[in-house]
C-alpha positions in Angstrom: 0.0 0.0 0.0 1.2 3.5 -0.9 2.7 5.1 2.2 1.4 8.6 1.9 0.5 11.4 4.3 0.6 15.2 4.5 2.0 18.0 6.6 0.2 18.3 9.9 0.2 20.8 12.8 2.2 19.8 15.8 0.4 22.3 18.1 -1.5 19.6 20.0 1.5 17.2 20.3 2.7 14.0 18.8 -0.1 11.6 19.7 -2.6 14.1 18.3 -0.7 14.3 15.0 -0.7 10.5 14.7 -4.4 10.3 15.5 -5.1 13.0 12.9 -3.1 11.1 10.3 -5.1 8.0 11.0 -8.4 9.9 10.8 -7.7 11.0 7.2 -6.3 7.7 6.0 -2.6 8.7 6.1 0.1 6.2 6.7 2.7 8.8 7.5 3.0 12.6 8.2 5.3 15.6 8.2 5.6 18.2 10.9 7.7 21.3 11.8 10.1 20.9 14.6 9.3 24.5 15.7 7.6 27.6 14.4 8.4 27.6 10.6 9.4 31.2 10.8 12.0 30.5 13.6 12.2 30.9 17.3 12.6 28.5 20.2 11.0 25.0 20.0 8.4 23.9 22.6 9.5 21.1 25.0 8.7 17.6 23.8 7.2 15.4 26.5 8.6 11.8 26.5 5.2 10.4 27.5 3.6 12.1 24.4 6.3 10.7 22.2 5.8 7.2 23.7 2.0 7.5 23.2 2.6 8.3 19.6 5.0 5.4 19.1 2.3 3.1 20.6 -0.3 4.5 18.3 2.0 4.0 15.3 1.8 0.2 16.0 -2.0 0.1 16.0 -2.6 2.6 13.1 0.1 1.3 10.7 1.9 4.7 10.7 5.6 5.0 10.1 8.4 7.2 8.6 7.4 10.5 10.2 9.3 13.4 8.5 10.4 16.4 10.6 10.8 19.7 8.7 13.2 22.4 9.8 12.0 26.0 10.0 12.1 28.0 6.8 14.4 30.5 8.5 17.2 28.0 8.8 19.8 29.1 6.3 23.1 27.3 6.9 24.9 29.3 4.1 23.6 32.8 4.9 25.9 35.8 4.5 25.3 37.0 8.0 27.2 35.2 10.7 24.3 35.4 13.2 21.9 33.7 10.7 24.4 30.9 10.2 24.8 30.6 14.0 21.0 30.3 14.4 21.1 27.5 11.7 23.8 25.6 13.6 22.0 26.0 16.9 18.7 24.8 15.4 20.2 21.9 13.5 22.0 20.7 16.6 19.0 21.1 18.9 16.5 19.5 16.4 18.7 16.5 15.7 19.4 15.9 19.4 15.6 15.9 20.2 14.7 13.8 17.2 16.6 10.9 18.6 13.5 10.4 20.7 11.5 9.3 17.7 12.1 6.0 15.9 12.3 6.0 12.1 12.2 9.7 11.9 13.9 11.7 9.1 14.8 15.4 9.2 14.3 17.5 6.1 15.7 21.0 5.5 16.1 23.5 2.7 19.9 23.8 2.0 19.7 27.6 2.1 20.5 30.7 0.0 24.0 31.9 -0.5 22.9 35.6 -0.8 25.4 36.6 -3.4 28.4 34.7 -2.0 28.3 32.2 -4.9 27.1 28.6 -5.0 30.5 27.2 -4.2 30.7 29.1 -1.0 27.1 28.2 -0.2 27.9 24.5 -0.7 30.9 24.8 1.6 29.0 26.4 4.4 26.1 23.9 4.2 28.5 21.0 4.4 30.4 22.6 7.2 27.1 23.0 9.2 26.4 19.3 8.7 29.9 18.3 9.7 29.5 20.3 12.9 26.1 18.8 13.8 26.1 15.1 12.7 27.7 12.5 15.0 28.6 8.9 14.8 25.8 6.6 16.0 22.9 9.0 15.4 19.7 7.4 14.2 18.0 10.3 12.4 18.7 10.6 8.6 19.1 14.2 7.4 17.5 15.0 4.1 18.6 17.8 1.7 15.5 19.0 -0.2 15.6 19.7 -3.9 15.0 23.3 -4.5 13.2 25.4 -7.3 16.2 27.7 -7.8 14.6 31.0 -7.0 16.9 33.8 -6.0 20.3 32.4 -4.8 19.0 29.0 -3.5 21.5 26.2 -3.2 20.2 22.8 -4.3 18.6 23.9 -7.6 20.3 21.0 -9.4 21.3 17.5 -8.5 24.9 18.5 -9.0 24.7 21.1 -6.3 23.2 18.6 -3.8 25.9 16.1 -4.8 28.6 18.7 -4.1 27.3 19.2 -0.6 27.1 15.5 0.2 30.7 15.0 -1.1 31.9 17.4 1.5 30.0 15.8 4.4 32.2 13.4 6.5 29.2 11.3 7.8 27.5 11.2 4.4 25.8 7.9 5.2 23.5 9.9 7.4 22.5 12.2 4.5 19.8 11.6 1.9 17.6 13.5 -0.5 13.9 14.6 -0.3 12.7 15.2 -3.9 10.0 17.9 -4.1 8.0 17.5 -7.3 7.1 21.2 -7.5 10.7 22.2 -6.8 12.3 20.0 -9.4 9.7 20.9 -12.0 10.2 24.6 -11.3 14.0 23.9 -11.4 13.8 22.6 -15.0 13.4 18.8 -14.5 10.6 17.6 -16.7 9.0 15.0 -14.5 5.7 15.2 -16.5 7.2 14.8 -20.0 10.2 12.5 -19.2 10.2 11.1 -15.6 12.4 8.3 -16.7 15.2 10.6 -17.9 15.0 12.6 -14.7 15.3 9.5 -12.6 18.2 8.3 -14.7 20.0 11.7 -14.1 19.3 11.4 -10.4 20.8 8.0 -10.4 23.9 9.1 -12.2 24.5 12.2 -10.1 23.2 11.3 -6.7 22.3 7.6 -6.7 18.7 6.5 -6.1 19.8 5.0 -2.8 20.0 8.6 -1.5 16.4 9.2 -2.3 14.5 8.7 0.9 11.3 10.8 0.6 9.1 12.6 -1.9 7.2 15.8 -1.4 4.1 15.6 -3.7 3.1 19.0 -4.9 1.7 20.2 -8.2 3.1 23.6 -9.5 1.4 26.8 -10.5 4.3 27.5 -12.9 5.6 26.0 -16.2 8.7 23.8 -16.1 11.9 25.8 -15.4 10.1 28.9 -14.0 12.2 28.8 -10.8 9.4 30.3 -8.7 8.2 27.6 -6.2 4.4 28.0 -6.0 2.7 24.8 -4.9 -0.7 23.7 -6.3 -3.2 21.0 -5.5 -2.5 17.6 -7.2 -3.7 17.7 -10.8 -4.7 21.4 -10.8 -1.3 22.7 -11.8 1.2 22.6 -14.6 2.6 19.2 -13.7 -0.8 17.5 -14.1 -2.6 14.4 -12.9 -1.0 11.9 -15.2 2.4 12.8 -14.1 1.5 12.0 -10.5 0.0 8.7 -11.6 3.4 7.9 -13.1 5.2 9.0 -10.0 3.3 6.9 -7.4 3.3 3.8 -9.6 7.0 4.0 -10.7 8.9 1.0 -9.5 11.8 3.2 -8.4 9.6 5.4 -6.3 6.4 3.6 -5.2 8.0 2.1 -2.0 9.1 5.6 -0.8 7.1 7.6 1.7 5.2 10.5 0.1 4.2 13.7 1.9 1.7 16.2 0.5 2.4 19.9 1.0 -0.4 21.1 -1.3 -2.5 24.2 -0.3 -5.2 22.2 1.5 -7.1 21.7 4.7 -7.5 18.2 6.2 -10.5 17.3 4.0 -8.5 18.3 0.9 -5.5 16.2 2.1 -7.8 13.2 2.7 -9.2 13.5 -0.8 -5.8 13.6 -2.3 -4.6 10.7 -0.2 -7.5 8.6 -1.5 -7.0 9.7 -5.1 -3.2 8.9 -5.1 -3.7 5.6 -3.3 -6.3 4.6 -5.9 -3.9 5.5 -8.7 -1.1 3.4 -7.0 -3.4 0.4 -6.6 -4.2 0.6 -10.3 
């Protein structure tokens, strides 16, 4: 069965998220580790995490994906912004060791005029300073749309980061369908070629999660505007190809479309029906 879920609010705690996921037919979910616009994280209660883990077993939920705040920019020009990124990475990763099977996704960042090479160096340095031997959480670099000075607009840039990370076995990729489309990868017209390129540059073993989002923009627009599944420029048939592709269908999928819970539930049902044929 397709392991698919969506982004959920963590405001009521971990057990509540898991229960909400079950109520809409999701088999996984994504959540922010703290306010997406930055700031200190709320305390996580061990009993709440334990209750969520117990619920996972009864509800068939697995592979939760933690998402870093949008303000985390490990390759920022300002030192204080980079310091916040380091502090947040270290704190999030330490706390996430409480949750079995969790992955941690973050946007690589924007180099703000320093150049991609310097941005890549700074991102890798941040990971080298926050990853440790024996950690359980897998850290995912997200593919980006390429707006402004974003790093991660190409598979090659992501590869360059990974090549500089000492504990690269703890680093994977989250492929965002809107982002790669806006970045110029034609997943609607030639998904096979895009996956072949991913294999050649990064290796499909690095691909650990997929953000499922349609796009408001044509391929290569570099704008990053998410749309509901089948209502954007990527189109419904492309998503049918994604969720049924033998190289992708066993991965966890996370919806980040502009929806409320009822909309997510409908998309989960739609995509699962596609995957079941």
